[in-house]
C-alpha positions, -999 to +999 in steps of 0.1 A: -584-125-675-583-162-667-557-169-640-528-189-655-520-223-641-489-228-618-457-231-638-428-213-655-436-190-685-405-181-705-407-155-733-437-137-719-440-100-727-442-075-698-477-065-710-489-101-708-474-105-673-489-073-660-523-084-673-524-114-649-545-103-620-525-121-593-507-107-562-470-100-567-441-089-545-446-053-555-482-055-543-478-076-512-450-056-498-473-026-495-491-044-466-459-040-445-459-002-446-495+009-453-530+002-440-552-021-461-575+009-466-546+029-482-537-001-504-572-004-516-572+033-525-539+031-543-551+000-562-580+021-576-560+054-579-524+044-589-497+071-586-475+081-615-441+065-612-413+086-598-384+098-619-361+072-602-386+044-610-389+055-646-351+056-650-348+022-634-374+008-657-356+023-687-323+006-677-342-026-672-355-023-708-320-016-720-308-048-705-338-071-710-363-059-736-351-033-761-383-036-781-399-016-752-375+014-757-393+032-786-427+022-772-424+031-736-397+058-734-387+091-750-356+112-745-360+147-731-355+170-762-322+188-764-340+221-767-365+214-739-371+246-718-372+245-680-407+239-666-413+275-656-434+302-671-466+300-690-450+296-725-427+268-712-456+250-696-475+251-728-445+236-746-442+208-721-480+201-722-478+197-760-447+175-758-463+152-732-495+150-751-475+139-782-458+112-761-487+102-739-479+070-719-442+073-723-416+079-696-394+110-703-358+102-697-333+130-690-312+137-721-278+133-703-288+098-690-304+088-723-273+097-743-252+073-721-273+042-729-245+023-745-220+034-718-244+019-692-248-014-711-210-017-717-203-010-680-229-036-669-217-064-691-180-057-684-186-064-647-175-100-638-207-108-619-233-087-637-218-098-671-232-134-667-266-119-675-256-112-711-253-149-720-280-162-696-305-185-711-335-174-690-343-137-687-375-121-675-389-155-665-425-154-653-435-178-626-469-187-612-474-208-580-499-215-552-487-206-517-490-239-498-500-222-465-527-200-478-537-214-511-533-180-527-520-180-563-490-157-568-469-144-597-433-132-601-411-119-629-375-130-623-349-108-640-324-136-647-317-172-640-280-178-647-250-199-637-225-181-614-197-196-594-210-231-599-245-222-587-278-216-605-286-181-593-317-159-595-303-124-603-322-092-596-310-059-610-316-028-588-307+008-597-298+035-572-286+070-570-252+055-560-237+021-556-241+014-519-217-004-495-228-036-480-241-020-448-258+008-467-275-017-490-286-038-460-303-008-445-318+004-478-329-031-488-345-038-454-365-006-457-376-016-492-382-053-482-358-067-507-353-099-487-390-106-491-386-105-528-356-129-526-376-154-505-408-151-525-392-155-559-369-183-549-396-202-531-421-197-559-397-211-585-387-240-563-424-250-558-430-254-595-394-264-605-374-277-575-336-272-577-308-258-555-306-220-562-291-189-547-302-152-549-280-123-561-286-086-563-268-065-589-269-029-579-261-002-604-258+036-603-281+056-625-254+082-631-217+082-641-195+064-635-223+037-633-205+017-605-219-017-598-221-036-565-233-072-560-247-089-530-261-123-521-290-133-499-277-153-469-297-174-445-305-144-423-319-124-453-341-153-464-354-157-428-362-120-427-379-123-462-400-152-451-412-133-420-422-103-440-439-124-467-459-144-441-470-112-425-480-095-457-499-124-473-517-131-440-530-095-439-540-098-476-558-131-470-578-117-441-588-087-462-599-108-491-619-133-470-636-106-449-640-081-477-628-056-451-598-033-457-593-015-424-576+018-418-558+029-385-573+020-352-599+045-340-585+044-304-554+064-296-522+043-297-492+046-274-462+067-287-435+042-296-399+052-289-374+040-316-351+012-306-320+034-304-337+058-280-349+030-258-314+016-257-299+050-248-325+053-219-317+018-207-353+005-213 
């Protein structure tokens, strides 16, 4: 597919966005935790999404694109047997064949769809998404340092507390405290997403903006926590982004996607252990 020109693309369907063969946050962040060889393999042999990813995608569709619900998801039947025994396996194989390509959402969660939506929009911060003008906003830009063309799909751009904010919705098994979300988000490279999306949009449409995360539980009582990306988070995100895109650029230019070093590497003690030992 022809690469789109840099700019903002409102009203784009998820299928159209996915068809753009451009690096995204979800792809580049892989370079922070995997060898390029593993990433090349995963690119050609994608894994099935986890249950948590499927449930998060379903909630995302509830909030942003309800046309996707009958096309991409199906509720677990009320009479579904447990996945044990030959007869039950045959039942599930038939059901999955009839719903090929759809994510199966647990019946208990599926039945609480409207409860989830009501809880979300009743929240004073998350609720601004309901009336936001820009949702699922696709952005394309050229990274000025590398010249690499990138893409992003921003959940929401909305006014909050006098600021234009880029708002990203995350779903978790529980609504985390600030410290917990900081640890979890750092491990999953959320600051890189905040930096990348904000920078990309500012390149094609400069304007003062802030970044907010809305974090919602995937189970009752569907508690919500909200966090903003401060200067430290953006600095961390820029560091991770530069590291990831640098590795990607080298792989593309050399057409070489290396694995682990062939020589033995030193055993690295974790920081807490080194501190305890006085190193």
